[in-house]
C-alpha positions as CSV (number, residue, x, y, z in Angstrom):
1,M,125.8,70.3,98.1
2,S,125.2,71.6,101.5
3,N,122.7,73.9,102.5
4,L,123.3,77.7,101.7
5,R,123.6,79.5,105.3
6,M,121.7,82.3,106.4
7,T,120.6,84.5,109.1
8,I,117.2,86.0,109.1
9,A,115.9,88.6,111.8
10,L,111.8,88.6,112.8
11,D,109.9,90.0,115.2
12,H,108.1,87.4,117.5
13,Y,104.8,87.2,116.2
14,E,102.5,84.3,115.6
15,R,103.2,84.5,112.1
16,H,106.9,83.7,112.3
17,I,106.7,80.9,115.3
18,P,106.3,78.3,112.4
19,F,110.4,79.5,111.9
20,M,111.1,79.7,115.4
21,D,110.1,75.9,116.6
22,G,111.2,74.4,113.1
23,T,108.1,73.3,111.8
24,V,108.8,75.2,108.7
25,R,112.5,75.2,106.8
26,P,113.5,76.7,103.3
27,T,114.4,74.1,100.7
28,G,118.3,74.6,100.6
29,I,118.7,77.1,103.3
30,D,120.1,76.4,106.8
31,L,118.4,79.3,108.4
32,Q,119.3,81.0,111.6
33,V,116.1,82.9,112.9
34,L,117.1,85.6,115.0
35,T,114.4,87.2,117.5
36,I,114.8,90.8,117.5
37,G,112.5,93.3,118.1
38,Q,112.1,97.0,117.5
39,D,113.0,98.2,120.9
40,Q,114.8,97.4,123.9
41,A,112.1,95.6,126.0
42,R,111.2,93.1,122.9
43,G,114.3,91.1,122.0
44,G,117.6,93.4,121.6
45,G,115.8,96.3,119.7
46,S,116.9,98.4,116.8
47,R,116.5,95.7,114.1
48,H,115.9,98.2,111.1
49,E,118.7,100.1,112.1
50,R,120.7,97.0,112.4
51,M,119.9,96.1,108.8
52,L,120.0,99.5,107.1
53,A,123.3,100.7,109.0
54,H,125.3,97.7,109.5
55,R,124.1,94.7,107.0
56,E,124.3,92.9,110.3
57,F,121.7,90.2,108.8
58,D,121.3,88.2,105.5
59,A,117.5,88.9,105.4
60,C,115.4,90.9,107.7
61,E,111.8,92.2,108.7
62,L,112.2,95.6,107.7
63,S,109.9,98.9,108.2
64,L,108.6,99.8,104.6
65,G,109.2,103.2,104.6
66,S,112.7,103.0,105.7
67,Y,113.3,100.2,103.1
68,V,111.6,102.3,100.1
69,M,114.1,105.7,101.1
70,A,117.0,103.3,101.1
71,K,116.1,101.9,97.8
72,A,115.4,105.3,96.4
73,R,118.8,106.2,97.6
74,G,120.7,103.2,96.0
75,A,120.7,100.6,99.0
76,K,122.1,97.2,98.0
77,L,118.8,95.5,99.6
78,T,116.1,93.6,97.6
79,A,113.0,92.0,98.9
80,I,110.4,89.3,98.7
81,P,106.8,90.3,98.8
82,V,106.1,88.9,102.2
83,F,104.7,91.5,104.9
84,P,104.6,90.4,108.5
85,R,103.3,93.7,109.8
86,R,100.0,95.6,109.0
87,L,98.1,98.2,110.6
88,F,95.0,100.7,109.9
89,S,96.3,104.0,110.7
90,Q,92.8,104.9,112.4
91,S,93.3,103.1,115.3
92,Q,96.8,104.6,115.8
93,M,95.8,108.1,116.0
94,Y,95.5,109.7,119.6
95,V,94.4,113.1,120.6
96,N,94.3,115.3,124.1
97,T,90.5,115.0,124.9
98,N,91.0,118.9,125.9
99,A,92.3,120.2,122.6
100,G,88.7,120.4,121.1
101,I,89.5,117.9,118.7
102,R,86.5,116.3,117.0
103,E,87.3,115.3,113.4
104,P,90.2,114.8,111.5
105,K,90.2,118.5,110.0
106,D,90.6,119.6,113.7
107,L,94.0,118.8,113.3
108,I,94.7,121.7,111.1
109,G,96.8,124.3,112.9
110,K,97.3,121.5,115.4
111,R,100.8,120.2,117.0
112,V,100.5,116.5,115.8
113,A,103.6,114.3,117.3
114,L,105.4,111.6,115.5
115,R,108.1,109.6,116.5
116,T,109.8,110.5,113.4
117,F,108.6,111.9,110.4
118,Q,109.8,109.1,108.3
119,T,108.4,106.4,110.5
120,T,106.1,103.9,108.5
121,L,103.0,104.6,110.6
122,S,103.7,108.5,110.4
123,I,104.0,108.1,106.4
124,L,100.8,106.3,106.3
125,A,99.0,108.3,108.7
126,K,100.0,111.7,107.4
127,G,99.1,110.2,103.7
128,D,95.9,109.2,105.0
129,L,94.9,112.3,106.5
130,A,95.8,113.9,103.2
131,H,93.7,111.6,101.0
132,E,91.0,110.2,102.8
133,Y,90.1,113.3,105.5
134,D,91.1,116.2,103.7
135,V,94.0,117.5,106.1
136,P,96.8,118.8,104.0
137,L,100.6,117.8,105.0
138,E,101.1,121.6,105.5
139,G,97.8,121.6,108.0
140,P,99.5,120.5,111.4
141,T,102.5,121.3,112.8
142,W,104.4,118.2,113.1
143,V,106.2,117.4,116.6
144,T,109.2,114.8,116.5
145,T,111.3,113.3,119.4
146,N,113.7,111.0,117.8
147,P,116.5,111.9,115.0
148,E,115.7,111.3,111.3
149,P,117.5,108.2,110.3
150,V,117.8,109.3,106.6
151,A,118.2,113.2,105.4
152,F,115.7,114.4,103.3
153,D,114.1,117.7,102.1
154,P,110.5,118.0,103.1
155,P,108.0,120.4,101.1
156,P,108.5,123.6,101.6
157,A,105.4,124.8,103.7
158,V,105.6,121.6,106.2
159,R,106.4,122.6,109.5
160,I,108.6,120.1,111.6
161,E,109.6,120.7,115.0
162,R,111.7,118.6,117.2
163,L,110.5,117.7,121.0
164,D,113.3,117.3,123.8
165,E,114.6,113.6,123.0
166,R,114.2,113.3,127.1
167,R,110.6,114.0,127.0
168,S,108.0,111.5,126.5
169,L,105.7,112.0,123.6
170,G,102.8,110.4,126.0
171,S,103.8,112.7,128.5
172,A,103.6,115.4,126.2
173,L,100.3,114.6,124.9
174,V,98.6,114.6,128.7
175,A,100.4,117.9,129.3
176,G,98.8,119.5,126.1
177,E,102.1,120.5,124.3
178,V,101.1,118.6,121.8
179,D,97.4,117.8,120.4
180,A,97.6,114.3,119.1
181,Y,99.9,111.8,118.6
182,L,100.6,109.4,115.7
183,A,102.0,106.0,116.8
184,P,102.7,102.4,116.1
185,R,101.6,101.5,119.5
186,P,99.2,102.9,122.1
187,P,101.0,105.7,124.1
188,V,101.8,104.7,127.7
189,P,99.3,107.1,129.1
190,F,96.4,105.6,127.3
191,L,97.2,101.8,128.1
192,E,97.2,103.1,132.0
193,G,93.6,105.1,131.4
194,A,94.7,108.4,131.3
195,P,91.4,110.7,131.0
196,E,93.3,113.2,128.8
197,V,94.2,110.9,126.1
198,G,91.6,109.3,123.8
199,R,91.2,107.9,120.1
200,L,90.8,110.6,117.2
201,F,88.3,108.3,116.0
202,P,85.2,107.3,118.3
203,D,84.8,103.9,116.5
204,P,88.3,103.2,114.9
205,Q,87.1,100.1,113.8
206,A,84.1,101.1,111.8
207,E,86.3,103.7,110.3
208,E,88.9,100.9,109.3
209,V,86.3,98.7,107.9
210,S,85.0,101.7,106.0
211,Y,88.7,102.5,104.6
212,F,89.3,98.8,103.8
213,G,85.9,99.0,101.6
214,R,86.7,102.1,99.6
215,N,90.3,100.7,99.3
216,G,90.6,97.1,99.5
217,F,93.5,96.7,101.3
218,Y,95.2,96.5,105.0
219,P,97.9,98.5,105.0
220,I,101.6,97.3,105.0
221,M,104.1,98.1,107.5
222,H,106.9,95.9,107.2
223,V,108.3,93.7,104.3
224,V,111.2,91.1,104.1
225,A,114.6,92.5,102.6
226,I,117.6,90.4,101.5
227,K,120.9,91.5,100.8
228,Q,121.2,92.2,97.0
229,E,124.3,90.5,96.5
230,I,123.0,86.8,98.0
231,A,119.6,87.2,95.7
232,E,121.8,87.9,92.6
233,R,124.4,85.3,93.6
234,D,121.6,82.7,94.3
235,P,118.5,84.0,92.4
236,W,116.9,80.7,94.0
237,V,117.0,81.7,97.3
238,T,113.8,84.4,97.0
239,T,111.6,81.7,95.8
240,S,112.7,79.3,98.6
241,L,112.2,82.0,101.2
242,L,108.7,83.1,99.9
243,T,107.4,79.5,100.0
244,A,108.7,79.1,103.2
245,F,106.8,82.2,104.3
246,E,103.5,80.8,102.4
247,D,103.9,77.2,104.3
248,A,104.4,79.2,107.4
249,K,101.2,81.3,106.6
250,R,99.0,78.0,106.2
251,V,100.3,76.8,109.5
252,W,99.6,80.3,111.4
253,T,96.4,80.7,110.0
254,A,95.3,77.2,111.2
255,Y,96.4,78.1,114.9
256,M,93.0,80.0,115.7
257,D,91.2,76.9,114.8
258,D,91.4,76.3,118.2
259,P,89.2,78.4,120.4
260,N,91.5,79.0,123.1
261,W,94.8,79.5,120.9
262,S,94.7,83.3,122.0
263,R,94.3,84.4,125.5
264,L,91.1,86.6,124.5
265,A,87.8,84.5,125.1
266,W,86.4,85.6,122.0
267,G,89.3,85.2,120.0
268,R,87.6,82.7,117.4
269,Q,84.3,84.7,117.1
270,W,86.5,87.8,116.5
271,L,88.6,85.9,113.8
272,E,85.0,84.9,112.3
273,E,83.8,88.3,112.2
274,E,87.3,89.7,110.9
275,R,86.7,87.5,107.9
276,R,83.2,88.5,107.3
277,L,84.3,92.4,107.3
278,L,87.9,92.0,105.8
279,G,87.5,88.7,103.5
280,P,89.2,85.5,104.3
281,D,92.8,86.7,103.5
282,P,93.6,90.5,104.5
283,W,97.5,89.1,104.8
284,P,98.1,88.0,101.1
285,Y,102.0,87.6,100.0
286,G,102.6,88.2,96.2
287,V,103.0,91.4,94.1
288,A,99.6,91.2,92.4
289,A,97.8,91.2,95.5
290,N,99.6,94.2,97.1
291,R,100.5,96.4,94.3
292,G,97.6,99.2,95.0
293,N,98.8,99.1,98.5
294,L,102.4,99.5,97.6
295,E,101.4,102.2,94.9
296,R,99.7,104.1,97.5
297,F,102.6,104.0,99.9
298,I,105.2,105.0,97.7
299,Q,103.1,107.6,96.6
300,Y,102.9,109.0,100.4
301,E,106.7,108.8,100.5
302,H,107.0,110.9,97.5
303,E,104.4,113.6,98.6
304,Q,106.2,113.9,102.0
305,G,109.4,114.6,100.2
306,L,110.9,111.6,101.4
307,I,112.0,110.0,98.2
308,P,113.0,112.5,95.5
309,E,111.1,110.3,92.6
310,P,108.4,107.6,92.8
311,L,109.7,103.9,92.6
312,T,107.8,101.2,90.6
313,V,106.5,98.2,92.7
314,E,108.8,96.4,90.5
315,D,111.8,98.3,91.9
316,L,111.3,97.2,95.7
317,F,111.5,93.4,94.5
318,F,114.1,90.9,93.2
319,E,113.2,90.0,89.6
320,T,111.9,86.5,90.5
321,M,109.4,88.1,92.4
322,W,108.0,90.4,89.8
323,E,105.0,87.5,88.3
324,T,104.2,86.4,92.2
């Protein structure tokens, strides 16, 4: 019997290179790997929207925030417990250095920028500010530039404003039109060394190590989603793909054994430091190892009005994945 043909859209991370160079091939599947980023500069852009709105791929690296919202609204998607992107929120919180913000509570009453209210990093950062730093959701005024992909009803006391779409949030931060910016990638003025832009936490790594110690996880940003009808027709596909991602993980984990794999001069030493601080595997796959991480994120979505009722972790994954 011939292999099943499938497409999968992935960003060009080192963890996906084994798929892209053919080192790893899922059993029983002829997998066409499409290298597609989430912006025009990185491979065509809008991977999430193309999957959610047009179901353009059979499987896709997808924003966790968007995926949970879609599942809560009956989208014909399921997932495997593979998480290609993770971020701590603390390194992604930027402030105008002239706004008098010295600690998280200083964000109360300030104008805090987000791409959208429902971007995964936005959800995580807002939730972390509320749960870890006593900055209630209704404390700041949230300022967005992009349209919200999915309609939702925010809690009544929450204030959301729109900035002109033609206005860069980085430029608005420099100009003081917003006081802070929570972003999944550094704003351009920060990368260019603008003195008006700094991080909320003077030592975000120390703050993130403390967060990891309290919570025991490295927060999930993306999940691998699959068209529901494919999983229902051929349930073995979910196991084959999970096994392939586990095989790829063994390959990419070994990349850093070469001290010059990364362009970073001390990449190998920093990897050893990370393992000392976060343990041998802060990127676990499977449901059991990520349950607390996912439950916290689902809670954040519900509290922020993005889903009407909490989902269970099992609601997110195909049934063959529940015992992983």
